[in-house]
N, C-alpha and C positions, 0 to 999 in steps of 0.2 A: 265626340259621341262616346268614345270608350271611357274617357275620364268621368263623364256623367254617370255612366253605368257603373263604373268602379266605385264612385262615391255612394251611390244608392245601395250597391251590394254590400259594402263594408260599413253599414250603419252601426254606430256604437250601441252596444246593448247594456253593458253594466261595467262598473269600475269599483275595484276594491283597493283601498289605500290604507297603509299603516305607517305611523310615524312615532318613533320612540327616541327620547333623549334623556340623558341622566348625568347629573353632576356627581363626581366621585371625590369631592373634597380636594385634598392635596394631591390626589392621584390624577386629576384632570377631568375629562368628560368624554362621553361617547354618544353617537347618534346612530340610529338604524331606521331606514325608511324603505318601503317597498310598495309597488302598485301593480295591478293586473287589469288590463283593459280587454273586455270581450266584445265580439261583434256578432250581429245576426248573419245567418246563412253560411257560417264558417266556424271551424274549431280553432282557427288561428287566433293568437292573442299577442298583446304587447306586454312585456314584462320588464320591470325596472327594480333593481335592488341596489341600495347604497349603504355603506358602513364607513364610519370614521371615528377616529380617536385622537384627541388633542390633550397635550399636557404641558406643564411648565416645570422645567428643572432649573431652579434658581432663575437666571435671566435668559435661559435658552427655551424658546418656544418650539415645540415639536408636534407634528401632525402626520398621521397616516390615514389613507382612505382606499376603499375598493369600490368600484362601480361596475355593475352588470346590467346590460340592456339587450333586449331582443325584441325586434318589431315583427309584425306579421309579414310573411313572405321572405323574411331574412333567413338564409340557410344556417348561419352560425351567429352565436351571441357575441357581442362586444364586451370585453372586460378590460378595465384599466386600473392599475395599482399606482398610487401616488405617495410620495414622501416629500414633506416640506419642513423647513426649519428657519428660524430667525435668531441670529446671534449678535449681541452687542459686542463690538470689537474692543471696547474699552476694558473688557474683562481680561483681554490678553496683554494690556499695557502693564509695564512694571509699576511698582508703587511710587516711584519717583515722578510719575505722571499723574498723581492724584489731582493736581491743580487743573488738569485737562477735564477730568470728570466732574469737578466741582463747578465748572462753568456750564453754560448752556450748550455744551458740545457733546454730540453723540454720533457714533458711527455704527451702522447696522449692516450686517450681511444677511441676505436672504437667498434661499435656494428652493426651487420647486422642480421636482423630477417625477416623471410618469412613464410607465411602460405598459403597452397593451398586450393582448394575447398573441399578437403576431410578432412581438419582439421589437416594435417601433418605440424609440425613446424620444421623449421631448424634455428638454432641460432649459431652465432659466436661472441665471445667477444675477444677483443685484447687490450694489453697494450704495448706501446713503449715508451722508455725513453732514453735520452742521459745524460751522466754524465761527470764529470771532468771539469776543467776550460775551456778546449779547445773543449769540446763536442766530444772527440774522443773515448769514451767508450759508447756503447749503448747495450740495451737488448730489446728483444721482446718476449711476451708471448701470445699465442693464444689458445682458447678453443672453441670447437664446439660440437653441439649436434643435432641429428636428431631423432625426435619422431617416425617416421615411422618404422625404424628398431631398435629404442632405442639404437643407437650407439653413442659413443663419440670419439672424436679425438682431438688432441692438439699438440702444438709445443712450444719450447722455444729455444732461441738462444742468444748469446752474441758476440759482435764484438768489437775488440780493434784495433784502428789505431794508431800505435806508430811511433816514429821518424825513427826507423830502421827496422820495420817489421809490417805486419798486421796479426792478429790472429782472428780466428773464431771457435766457438764451438756451436753445435746445437743438439737438441733432438726432435724427433717427434714420435707420436704413432697414431694408427687408430684401428678401430674395437674393441673398449673398451680395448685396450692394447694388443690384440692378435698379432699385428704387431708393432714392435718398431725399431727405427733406431737412431744411434748416429753418428754424423759426426763432423769432425774438420779439420782445415786447417791453415797453416802457410805460409806466402809468404813475400818476400822482395827482395832486390837487393844488389849486391856488385859491385861497380864501381871502376876500377883501372884507375888512371890518373897521370899526371906528378907530382902531389904533394902528392901522396900516394893512399890509399884505403879508400873509403867511403861507409858505409852501409846506405841503405835507403829503402823507401817504394817501392812497385812494380812499375817497369818502364813502361812507355808508349812507343810509337814509337819515339817521340821526347821529349827530356828532357833537363833540365837546371842544371848545377853544380854551386852551390853557394860557393864562397870562401870568407870567412870573418874572417881571423885569428885575434884572440883577442876577437871576439864576440861569444864565445862558449855558448852552451845551450840557444840560442836566437830563439824565435819562428819566423816562416815565416808567414807573413801577408796573409790573405785570403786563408788559408789552414787549414786542420784538422790534428792535431797531429804532424805536421812537424816542426822540429827545428834543429839547427846546432849541430854538435857533439862536442866532447871535444877539437877539433882543430879549430872549426869554419866553418866546411864544411857540406854540405848536398846536396841532389839531389831533385829538384822539378820535379815530373813526369807529363806526359801528357801536354806538352807545345803545343801551336798552331803553326804549320809550316807556314812560309812565312808571318807571321803577328807579329806585335810588342807585346811582352809579358811583362807585368809590374811585376817585381820581387821586393818585398819589405820585409824588416825585421821589426819586431814589436819592435819599440824603447822602448816601455813600459816594455818589457821583458829583456832589457839589464841590466847587472850588474851596480851597482851605479857608479863604476869608469870606465865605458866604454862609449865612444861616437862614433858615426858614422859620417864620413864626408858626405857620400851619403847613405841615407836610402832606396833609390829606384834606381834600374838599369833596363833599357829597353833593351831587346834583341830581335833579329829577326832571329830565327833558320830556317835552311833548313830542309826538311823532313828527319827524321831518325837521326838527329844530336844530339850531346851532346854539348851544348854551355856553355860558362863560364860567370857567373855574378859575378863580383868582387866588394867587399865592402871594404872600408878603415876604419878600426876600430882602435881607440886609447884607450888603457887600461892604466889608471893612474888617477891622481887627476884632478879635474876641478877647475881652478883658475881664478878669476877675479882680475886683477892687476890694480892699479891706478899708472900709470907710470909717471916718470918725469926725467928731466936731468937739473941739476943745478937749481932746484926749478921750472922749467917750464915744463908743460905737453908736452909729445912727440907729434911730428907733426901728424896731421890727415892723415891717409892713409899709414903710414909707415908699412913695412912688418916685422913681427917678426917670427923668425924661431928657433925651438928647435935645439940646437947644436947636431949634430950626426944623426938627423932624419929630413931630408929636407922636408918630406911629412907632418910633423906636424908644421903648421904655423898659424898665425893669423894676423889681421889688427888692427892698432891703431884707436880707435874711435875718434870722434870729441872733446871729453873731456879728451883725454889721456888714456882712459880705454882700456885694452887688455884682451880678454877672450881666454884661451887656455885649451884644455883638453888632457888627456892621458899623463900627465906630471909625470916623475919619482919622487922619494922622494927628490932628489937634482939634480941640473944641471944648465945649462946656456942657455940664450936666446939671440940671436943676432937680433938687430933691425936696419933696413936700410931704409933710405928715399932718397938715392942717391948713386952715385958712389965715391964721394969724401971722403977722410979719415975722415973729420969732419962730415960726414953724416952717421955715423955708431956708435953704442954703444952696450954695453953688460949688461945684467941683470943676476946676480947670485942669486939663491934662494935655500932655504932648507925648507922642509915641515916636520911637526911633524906627528906622526901616526894618531892623531885625525884629522888633516887637510886632510890627504890622504883619510880617510874614510868618510869625510863629503860630502854632496851632492854638495856643492860648497864652496870654500874658497875665502874670500876677503882679499886682502893684498896690502900694498904700496910697490912699486918697484922702485928703483933708477937705472937709466941706466948710466953706466960709460964708 
């Protein structure tokens, strides 16, 4: 009965609210907001006032804020002053560790501290870091303390985003350890398609199947932890429906004796589809040949094709040079510059073990 009378007596009458925010260019930004709520049958009011300033000093993010609040019937107002910052720890590393910062590795320290008008302090410190060349392993540690109840709380977690699964483990505690929790999770996908079965990261609604036989264990560009399996297959999750998606393999992660004809494939999937992005990879030696026939360089623009593999071809340069990749240890190359019998010749070659494993082999080749 009292609560019903209380609600009727303190019927809201009017509210005044002001919000101001301003960008200050290189000096940061600030905001100011305030409100006042009035009621019928009483002069008591609810008042709220907030002010904050945020700035960026090189890579250091810094913010300060002040909060004032007083509700009807409350004898004294509550006031809280807060200071927070975020600092990348790689700024503190010596120059010799530049390779660390060039990778997808980042370490951040965060701090949030507040104090109220009664002197109670609340503080939270955190550290987050990404590891490994691809930045696919990360951990986070948080520690908090409240002086009013003299209680501590904290958490720690580690996440790994692998090519074939995602894993996470975490631990947190509160009330000085009286409450503790351990959690863990493992997720991934198994996709059956016409070429077999492919394991991958957790799928989205729309996904892309990469088929790059010969380019095994090759990273997918602009992704975290994603690479092709031992057969050259993988699944790119969370593709955008009805829009062109750029799917690319990281050529820098290819084996020395593997080349790609097409490092980028564009696909436009429909909603809920699994679309194919096919890459042509050639596994074998890279050879730059100086070709000739009867002492004369072969004609510019002539087409050279590896016998038995029509998809592996090259074009004679203006000085008679021919570059081809994915060549086996020995074989034959057919060169054509027309349909007549005298507009075709053949190059036979044989490579040593050292030449096969070289980044590129230069050799003279006579076309007969």
